[in-house]
mmCIF file of the C-alpha atoms, coordinates in Angstrom:
data_MODEL
# 
_entry.id   MODEL 
# 
loop_
_atom_site.group_PDB 
_atom_site.id 
_atom_site.type_symbol 
_atom_site.label_atom_id 
_atom_site.label_alt_id 
_atom_site.label_comp_id 
_atom_site.label_asym_id 
_atom_site.label_entity_id 
_atom_site.label_seq_id 
_atom_site.pdbx_PDB_ins_code 
_atom_site.Cartn_x 
_atom_site.Cartn_y 
_atom_site.Cartn_z 
_atom_site.occupancy 
_atom_site.B_iso_or_equiv 
_atom_site.pdbx_formal_charge 
_atom_site.auth_seq_id 
_atom_site.auth_comp_id 
_atom_site.auth_asym_id 
_atom_site.auth_atom_id 
_atom_site.pdbx_PDB_model_num 
ATOM 1  C CA . UNK A 1 1  ? 0.000  0.000  0.000  1.00 0.00 ? 1  UNK A CA 1 
ATOM 2  C CA . UNK A 1 2  ? 1.086  3.555  -0.633 1.00 0.00 ? 2  UNK A CA 1 
ATOM 3  C CA . UNK A 1 3  ? 1.517  5.939  2.245  1.00 0.00 ? 3  UNK A CA 1 
ATOM 4  C CA . UNK A 1 4  ? -0.670 9.008  1.899  1.00 0.00 ? 4  UNK A CA 1 
ATOM 5  C CA . UNK A 1 5  ? 0.423  12.415 2.996  1.00 0.00 ? 5  UNK A CA 1 
ATOM 6  C CA . UNK A 1 6  ? -1.909 14.980 4.501  1.00 0.00 ? 6  UNK A CA 1 
ATOM 7  C CA . UNK A 1 7  ? -0.136 17.673 2.490  1.00 0.00 ? 7  UNK A CA 1 
ATOM 8  C CA . UNK A 1 8  ? 0.863  16.328 -0.921 1.00 0.00 ? 8  UNK A CA 1 
ATOM 9  C CA . UNK A 1 9  ? 3.077  19.322 -1.722 1.00 0.00 ? 9  UNK A CA 1 
ATOM 10 C CA . UNK A 1 10 ? 5.054  21.926 0.192  1.00 0.00 ? 10 UNK A CA 1 
ATOM 11 C CA . UNK A 1 11 ? 2.823  24.610 -1.316 1.00 0.00 ? 11 UNK A CA 1 
ATOM 12 C CA . UNK A 1 12 ? -0.293 22.989 0.126  1.00 0.00 ? 12 UNK A CA 1 
ATOM 13 C CA . UNK A 1 13 ? 1.265  23.046 3.611  1.00 0.00 ? 13 UNK A CA 1 
ATOM 14 C CA . UNK A 1 14 ? 2.291  26.694 3.250  1.00 0.00 ? 14 UNK A CA 1 
ATOM 15 C CA . UNK A 1 15 ? -1.202 27.613 2.040  1.00 0.00 ? 15 UNK A CA 1 
ATOM 16 C CA . UNK A 1 16 ? -2.801 25.914 5.051  1.00 0.00 ? 16 UNK A CA 1 
ATOM 17 C CA . UNK A 1 17 ? -0.413 27.724 7.439  1.00 0.00 ? 17 UNK A CA 1 
ATOM 18 C CA . UNK A 1 18 ? -1.093 31.050 5.726  1.00 0.00 ? 18 UNK A CA 1 
ATOM 19 C CA . UNK A 1 19 ? -4.867 30.622 5.920  1.00 0.00 ? 19 UNK A CA 1 
ATOM 20 C CA . UNK A 1 20 ? -4.666 29.559 9.575  1.00 0.00 ? 20 UNK A CA 1 
ATOM 21 C CA . UNK A 1 21 ? -2.573 32.639 10.345 1.00 0.00 ? 21 UNK A CA 1 
ATOM 22 C CA . UNK A 1 22 ? -5.106 34.907 8.617  1.00 0.00 ? 22 UNK A CA 1 
ATOM 23 C CA . UNK A 1 23 ? -7.923 33.310 10.634 1.00 0.00 ? 23 UNK A CA 1 
ATOM 24 C CA . UNK A 1 24 ? -6.032 33.739 13.918 1.00 0.00 ? 24 UNK A CA 1 
ATOM 25 C CA . UNK A 1 25 ? -5.085 37.364 13.249 1.00 0.00 ? 25 UNK A CA 1 
ATOM 26 C CA . UNK A 1 26 ? -8.770 38.250 12.736 1.00 0.00 ? 26 UNK A CA 1 
ATOM 27 C CA . UNK A 1 27 ? -9.360 37.260 16.369 1.00 0.00 ? 27 UNK A CA 1 
ATOM 28 C CA . UNK A 1 28 ? -6.122 38.799 17.653 1.00 0.00 ? 28 UNK A CA 1 
ATOM 29 C CA . UNK A 1 29 ? -6.903 41.882 19.714 1.00 0.00 ? 29 UNK A CA 1 
ATOM 30 C CA . UNK A 1 30 ? -3.911 42.225 22.030 1.00 0.00 ? 30 UNK A CA 1 
ATOM 31 C CA . UNK A 1 31 ? -0.268 43.027 21.398 1.00 0.00 ? 31 UNK A CA 1 
ATOM 32 C CA . UNK A 1 32 ? 2.647  40.866 22.399 1.00 0.00 ? 32 UNK A CA 1 
ATOM 33 C CA . UNK A 1 33 ? 5.104  42.515 24.727 1.00 0.00 ? 33 UNK A CA 1 
ATOM 34 C CA . UNK A 1 34 ? 8.033  40.867 22.915 1.00 0.00 ? 34 UNK A CA 1 
ATOM 35 C CA . UNK A 1 35 ? 6.867  41.690 19.375 1.00 0.00 ? 35 UNK A CA 1 
ATOM 36 C CA . UNK A 1 36 ? 10.055 43.670 18.646 1.00 0.00 ? 36 UNK A CA 1 
ATOM 37 C CA . UNK A 1 37 ? 12.212 40.591 19.177 1.00 0.00 ? 37 UNK A CA 1 
ATOM 38 C CA . UNK A 1 38 ? 9.851  38.387 17.182 1.00 0.00 ? 38 UNK A CA 1 
ATOM 39 C CA . UNK A 1 39 ? 9.792  40.874 14.300 1.00 0.00 ? 39 UNK A CA 1 
ATOM 40 C CA . UNK A 1 40 ? 13.612 41.065 14.285 1.00 0.00 ? 40 UNK A CA 1 
ATOM 41 C CA . UNK A 1 41 ? 13.877 37.286 14.019 1.00 0.00 ? 41 UNK A CA 1 
ATOM 42 C CA . UNK A 1 42 ? 11.293 37.174 11.236 1.00 0.00 ? 42 UNK A CA 1 
ATOM 43 C CA . UNK A 1 43 ? 13.268 39.832 9.343  1.00 0.00 ? 43 UNK A CA 1 
ATOM 44 C CA . UNK A 1 44 ? 16.342 37.584 9.501  1.00 0.00 ? 44 UNK A CA 1 
ATOM 45 C CA . UNK A 1 45 ? 14.513 34.497 8.233  1.00 0.00 ? 45 UNK A CA 1 
ATOM 46 C CA . UNK A 1 46 ? 12.284 36.268 5.695  1.00 0.00 ? 46 UNK A CA 1 
ATOM 47 C CA . UNK A 1 47 ? 14.321 39.337 4.733  1.00 0.00 ? 47 UNK A CA 1 
ATOM 48 C CA . UNK A 1 48 ? 13.051 39.250 1.147  1.00 0.00 ? 48 UNK A CA 1 
ATOM 49 C CA . UNK A 1 49 ? 9.378  39.180 2.216  1.00 0.00 ? 49 UNK A CA 1 
ATOM 50 C CA . UNK A 1 50 ? 9.228  41.745 5.032  1.00 0.00 ? 50 UNK A CA 1 
ATOM 51 C CA . UNK A 1 51 ? 9.607  45.440 4.335  1.00 0.00 ? 51 UNK A CA 1 
# 
């Protein structure tokens, strides 16, 4: 038997994560006290995407 994957491609996993993030941010009302540190780390990992 073939093993089935929940996410057949990397793009399908990224799309699910993106949509989950959008859904969560709609409900997000507070601010994180350590957002500056988080944003700095995201800029390192995703420098080409964050401006």
